[in-house]
C-alpha positions as semicolon CSV with decimal commas, in nm:
position;residue;x (nm);y (nm);z (nm)
1;M;3,223;0,600;1,902
2;Y;2,876;0,719;1,812
3;T;2,646;0,744;2,112
4;D;2,351;0,935;1,968
5;D;2,016;0,790;2,076
6;L;1,802;0,781;1,761
7;E;1,488;0,762;1,976
8;A;1,581;1,028;2,230
9;G;1,280;1,222;2,356
10;L;1,028;0,954;2,265
11;K;0,808;0,796;2,529
12;E;0,861;0,452;2,679
13;P;0,602;0,222;2,513
14;L;0,420;0,128;2,832
15;Y;0,048;0,091;2,887
16;E;0,069;0,343;3,170
17;N;0,203;0,610;2,932
18;I;-0,089;0,598;2,688
19;I;-0,318;0,900;2,661
20;I;-0,678;0,878;2,532
21;P;-0,722;1,038;2,290
22;E;-0,363;1,065;2,167
23;L;-0,309;1,203;1,818
24;F;-0,042;1,097;1,568
25;G;0,052;1,274;1,248
26;P;-0,013;1,406;0,998
27;I;0,280;1,232;0,830
28;A;0,359;1,258;0,460
29;V;0,457;0,940;0,272
30;H;0,568;0,929;-0,091
31;I;0,487;0,606;-0,275
32;D;0,800;0,592;-0,484
33;L;0,962;0,311;-0,680
34;A;1,203;0,222;-0,398
35;K;0,918;0,182;-0,149
36;A;0,723;-0,032;-0,396
37;R;1,024;-0,256;-0,458
38;R;1,091;-0,301;-0,086
39;F;0,728;-0,385;-0,024
40;A;0,720;-0,635;-0,309
41;F;1,026;-0,808;-0,163
42;T;0,882;-0,833;0,187
43;Q;0,560;-0,990;0,058
44;G;0,714;-1,216;-0,204
45;L;0,519;-1,039;-0,480
46;D;0,617;-1,034;-0,844
47;S;0,797;-0,702;-0,854
48;S;0,681;-0,640;-1,212
49;T;0,324;-0,605;-1,081
50;V;0,405;-0,332;-0,829
51;S;0,703;-0,137;-0,952
52;G;0,727;-0,144;-1,329
53;L;1,005;-0,402;-1,337
54;P;1,185;-0,523;-1,539
55;D;1,371;-0,198;-1,590
56;G;1,250;-0,012;-1,891
57;G;0,894;-0,141;-1,864
58;P;0,600;0,090;-1,801
59;A;0,512;0,146;-1,438
60;P;0,158;0,047;-1,339
61;V;-0,089;0,311;-1,224
62;T;-0,161;0,141;-0,893
63;V;0,021;-0,064;-0,630
64;P;-0,130;-0,286;-0,358
65;S;-0,293;-0,053;-0,106
66;T;-0,140;-0,267;0,168
67;I;0,180;-0,076;0,097
68;V;0,068;0,178;0,361
69;A;-0,069;-0,074;0,615
70;N;0,245;-0,087;0,827
71;D;0,294;0,289;0,802
72;L;-0,052;0,331;0,954
73;L;0,016;0,076;1,228
74;Q;0,353;0,232;1,312
75;L;0,221;0,588;1,345
76;F;0,240;0,556;1,723
77;T;0,620;0,533;1,700
78;T;0,632;0,901;1,613
79;K;0,578;0,949;1,989
80;Y;0,689;0,613;2,136
81;A;1,034;0,454;2,108
82;A;0,999;0,184;1,841
83;S;1,301;-0,020;1,952
84;K;1,159;-0,053;2,303
85;V;0,827;-0,198;2,186
86;V;0,775;-0,556;2,306
87;G;0,409;-0,616;2,237
88;L;0,167;-0,824;2,036
89;H;-0,072;-0,725;1,761
90;T;-0,400;-0,900;1,847
91;E;-0,649;-0,773;1,588
92;E;-0,638;-0,577;1,263
93;E;-0,914;-0,422;1,052
94;L;-0,847;-0,272;0,710
95;S;-1,091;-0,094;0,480
96;F;-0,981;-0,020;0,124
97;L;-1,173;0,273;-0,024
98;R;-0,956;0,395;-0,313
99;P;-0,647;0,251;-0,483
100;V;-0,298;0,377;-0,399
101;S;-0,089;0,487;-0,697
102;L;0,280;0,473;-0,767
103;G;0,426;0,822;-0,735
104;Q;0,143;0,937;-0,510
105;D;0,185;1,153;-0,200
106;V;-0,018;1,019;0,089
107;T;-0,095;1,173;0,428
108;L;-0,126;0,950;0,735
109;E;-0,305;1,051;1,051
110;G;-0,444;0,858;1,347
111;Q;-0,511;0,840;1,718
112;Y;-0,537;0,608;2,014
113;V;-0,909;0,577;2,087
114;E;-0,944;0,316;2,360
115;T;-0,755;0,121;2,626
116;Y;-0,865;-0,181;2,826
117;E;-0,719;-0,466;3,028
118;R;-0,793;-0,830;2,955
119;R;-0,637;-1,132;3,127
120;G;-0,381;-0,907;3,291
121;Q;-0,264;-0,749;2,965
122;G;-0,306;-0,383;2,872
123;H;-0,457;-0,335;2,526
124;V;-0,469;-0,020;2,316
125;V;-0,681;0,051;2,007
126;M;-0,564;0,279;1,726
127;E;-0,764;0,420;1,437
128;A;-0,582;0,575;1,142
129;E;-0,635;0,677;0,781
130;A;-0,429;0,728;0,469
131;R;-0,559;1,014;0,252
132;D;-0,464;1,161;-0,082
133;L;-0,375;1,526;-0,122
134;D;-0,741;1,612;-0,185
135;G;-0,838;1,461;0,149
136;A;-1,006;1,150;0,012
137;V;-0,958;0,839;0,229
138;L;-0,760;0,563;0,058
139;V;-0,715;0,312;0,342
140;R;-0,861;0,297;0,691
141;H;-0,694;0,103;0,975
142;R;-0,816;-0,005;1,318
143;G;-0,577;-0,218;1,519
144;T;-0,547;-0,356;1,870
145;E;-0,214;-0,420;2,042
146;I;-0,096;-0,548;2,375
147;M;0,144;-0,280;2,491
148;R;0,452;-0,433;2,657
149;T;0,434;-0,803;2,736
150;T;0,643;-1,120;2,709
151;P;0,541;-1,262;2,370
152;G;0,688;-1,604;2,441
153;L;0,453;-1,645;2,738
154;V;0,139;-1,479;2,602
155;A;0,121;-1,557;2,231
156;G;-0,122;-1,834;2,144
157;R;-0,275;-1,846;2,492
158;S;-0,625;-1,788;2,359
159;T;-0,775;-1,901;2,028
160;A;-1,129;-1,780;2,085
161;S;-1,287;-1,575;1,806
162;P;-1,433;-1,234;1,891
163;P;-1,795;-1,277;2,007
164;R;-1,920;-1,029;1,745
165;E;-1,804;-1,253;1,460
166;R;-1,878;-1,611;1,361
167;R;-1,621;-1,877;1,442
168;V;-1,368;-1,955;1,170
169;T;-1,267;-2,322;1,162
170;G;-1,022;-2,339;0,871
171;E;-1,218;-2,628;0,724
172;V;-1,337;-2,659;0,362
173;D;-1,525;-2,911;0,150
174;G;-1,246;-3,086;-0,037
175;A;-1,491;-3,211;-0,298
176;Q;-1,553;-2,859;-0,427
177;P;-1,309;-2,703;-0,678
178;A;-1,106;-2,411;-0,547
179;V;-1,206;-2,074;-0,689
180;V;-0,934;-1,855;-0,843
181;T;-1,161;-1,564;-0,941
182;L;-1,477;-1,482;-0,747
183;G;-1,774;-1,388;-0,961
184;A;-2,141;-1,305;-0,914
185;D;-2,215;-1,678;-0,934
186;A;-2,012;-1,750;-0,618
187;A;-2,182;-1,989;-0,379
188;T;-2,159;-2,061;-0,009
189;G;-1,893;-2,319;0,069
190;M;-1,667;-2,245;-0,228
191;P;-1,304;-2,273;-0,109
192;L;-1,063;-2,002;-0,221
193;A;-0,755;-2,127;-0,402
194;P;-0,491;-2,100;-0,126
195;A;-0,141;-1,955;-0,123
196;V;0,157;-2,119;0,046
197;V;0,388;-1,866;0,210
198;T;0,725;-1,884;0,385
199;V;0,848;-1,552;0,522
200;S;1,226;-1,541;0,522
201;V;1,441;-1,380;0,790
202;E;1,531;-1,105;0,544
203;Q;1,169;-1,037;0,444
204;A;1,057;-1,011;0,806
205;A;1,349;-0,784;0,893
206;V;1,292;-0,541;0,608
207;Y;0,917;-0,526;0,670
208;S;0,980;-0,460;1,039
209;R;1,201;-0,156;0,977
210;I;1,555;-0,286;1,007
211;G;1,641;-0,031;0,738
212;E;1,537;0,242;0,981
213;F;1,766;0,106;1,256
214;V;1,467;-0,018;1,455
215;R;1,538;-0,328;1,666
216;N;1,248;-0,556;1,759
217;I;1,129;-0,917;1,797
218;H;1,071;-0,940;1,421
219;N;1,415;-0,839;1,296
220;S;1,658;-0,924;1,579
221;L;1,744;-1,265;1,721
222;D;1,863;-1,105;2,043
223;A;1,539;-0,910;2,087
224;A;1,336;-1,224;2,016
225;R;1,534;-1,428;2,269
226;D;1,494;-1,153;2,530
227;A;1,117;-1,181;2,476
228;G;1,114;-1,556;2,534
229;L;1,108;-1,657;2,166
230;A;1,339;-1,907;2,000
231;L;1,349;-1,708;1,675
232;P;1,207;-1,382;1,543
233;I;0,837;-1,394;1,462
234;V;0,663;-1,248;1,159
235;Q;0,490;-0,918;1,228
236;G;0,112;-0,955;1,245
237;Q;0,064;-0,675;0,994
238;Q;0,284;-0,859;0,745
239;L;0,057;-1,163;0,781
240;A;-0,251;-0,942;0,740
241;C;-0,105;-0,819;0,413
242;H;-0,069;-1,178;0,291
243;V;-0,439;-1,231;0,364
244;A;-0,523;-0,908;0,179
245;H;-0,318;-1,014;-0,123
246;L;-0,497;-1,347;-0,145
247;L;-0,829;-1,161;-0,137
248;A;-0,711;-0,912;-0,400
249;N;-0,623;-1,203;-0,628
250;R;-0,964;-1,367;-0,577
251;F;-1,183;-1,053;-0,582
252;G;-0,990;-0,866;-0,851
253;A;-0,928;-0,495;-0,892
254;G;-1,238;-0,400;-0,694
255;W;-1,078;-0,524;-0,372
256;Y;-0,865;-0,212;-0,331
257;S;-1,161;0,022;-0,394
258;G;-1,420;-0,142;-0,171
259;G;-1,279;-0,439;0,018
260;W;-1,298;-0,485;0,394
261;M;-1,125;-0,735;0,624
262;R;-1,073;-0,801;0,993
263;V;-0,826;-1,057;1,121
264;R;-0,741;-1,186;1,466
265;F;-0,392;-1,313;1,547
266;L;-0,407;-1,634;1,748
267;K;-0,046;-1,749;1,768
268;P;0,274;-1,628;1,607
269;V;0,434;-1,745;1,286
270;T;0,808;-1,792;1,320
271;V;1,033;-1,684;1,035
272;L;1,098;-1,968;0,788
273;D;0,779;-2,152;0,889
274;E;0,563;-2,260;0,595
275;V;0,202;-2,146;0,627
276;T;-0,107;-2,160;0,407
277;V;-0,331;-1,860;0,345
278;A;-0,681;-1,978;0,261
279;G;-1,051;-1,903;0,283
280;V;-1,405;-2,009;0,201
281;V;-1,718;-1,829;0,079
282;H;-1,955;-1,789;0,372
283;E;-2,243;-1,586;0,227
284;V;-2,346;-1,433;-0,105
285;E;-2,571;-1,125;-0,126
286;P;-2,688;-1,030;-0,479
287;G;-2,771;-0,663;-0,533
288;S;-2,840;-0,413;-0,807
289;G;-2,479;-0,292;-0,808
290;G;-2,322;-0,638;-0,802
291;T;-2,292;-0,932;-0,566
292;R;-2,142;-0,890;-0,223
293;V;-1,939;-1,195;-0,129
294;N;-1,855;-1,259;0,238
295;V;-1,567;-1,493;0,310
296;D;-1,393;-1,649;0,608
297;V;-1,014;-1,639;0,585
298;W;-0,727;-1,788;0,781
299;I;-0,358;-1,869;0,796
300;S;-0,266;-2,218;0,912
301;S;0,026;-2,456;0,940
302;S;0,088;-2,805;1,071
303;A;0,062;-2,644;1,418
304;G;-0,297;-2,529;1,356
305;L;-0,457;-2,190;1,302
306;H;-0,240;-1,880;1,337
307;V;-0,476;-1,613;1,200
308;V;-0,853;-1,612;1,149
309;G;-1,061;-1,344;0,987
310;W;-1,359;-1,217;0,794
311;A;-1,376;-1,020;0,470
312;R;-1,618;-0,892;0,210
313;C;-1,622;-0,722;-0,126
314;T;-1,869;-0,665;-0,410
315;V;-1,799;-0,824;-0,747
316;P;-1,955;-0,705;-1,078
317;A;-2,280;-0,874;-1,178
318;H;-2,135;-0,974;-1,516
319;R;-1,827;-1,154;-1,385
320;R;-1,822;-1,532;-1,357
321;S;-1,613;-1,739;-1,117
322;A;-1,306;-1,923;-1,242
323;F;-1,168;-2,238;-1,082
324;L;-0,842;-2,427;-1,057
325;A;-0,811;-2,682;-1,336
C-alpha cells in the first residue's frame, strides 16, 4: 500500500498560519497544447479556437489569457496543503495587459498582501502576476479568499456589493437589442448578448485539479458533503473565467491586451446548475485612442444573482456595434 503524503511539509491552510507579506514563486508554466485542450474542456470552449484542433490544422498564435487565472490563484498551494483547503473565494480582479500565446513559457509570482476579519471570517488578499520571459506582465490577479470555513453555512450569507463600486442589479431593458460586438457607438443601457452555461461534474473536477490528485469541495462529493454542501460547487475562478470569455467575445481581441474586470461571488453555483452570464453597458467614454466602454456583468439563475462585477475595455474608434438578429 502506498502511504506517501503528496502534500507533506506544506502548511495547514489556516488563517492563523498566514504571514504578511508571504511570497510565492516564481513558478514556470508552459502553455502547451495539452494545457490548452484541458482548459478548453473545462470552459466549454470550441477547442479549435484555443488549441489548433481539428488535428492537422494550424495552431492559433494566442489562447484566452484566462488560461493562467487559476494558476495565479493557486500559487499559495506551493506552501499550503491544497487538499486541506476548505475556503471561499469572495472577490477576484483580473487585468489583461498582453495576450498569452500557445507554446509560451510564463513565469508566475505573487504574495499575500493583507489579512482582515469580517463577520467572524478570516480573509486573505493575494496579488500575483504572470510575466513572459522578458519580464513583461501578461495578466495581473488580485483575489480575496476566506481561509478555512464551512461553505455550506457561509456561502450566500451576504449579497451586498462592495461600497467602492456601484450596485449591480442584473436587470436590463428588454426592449433594446442585445449587442454581440461592442463598438465605439455603444450606448448606456445596451444589454450584452448573454451566454447560458452549465458546468458539468467533469469540467469542475478537471478545472479544480483532480488531475493533480488534489481533493476539494469542487471535485469530490465527499469533500463537499464534509463542508455542508449537497454537491460539489463550481470554483469561483472558473466562473470568473466564464465572465471574462463573455467579455472577450463582446469586446474582441483588445480584451486580452487591455481589459479589466472585478467580480464578487455572492452565492455558489452547484455543478450541473444552469446559469446565465450577462451584462449591460453602464458608461461610454470617447477618447482619442478609442472609446472606453464600462459594463456591469453578472451570473444569475432561477435562484437569483450568483456573481456580480464590473469591467472595462477600450474599443477602436472605427468599429461599430453588432446586434443579435
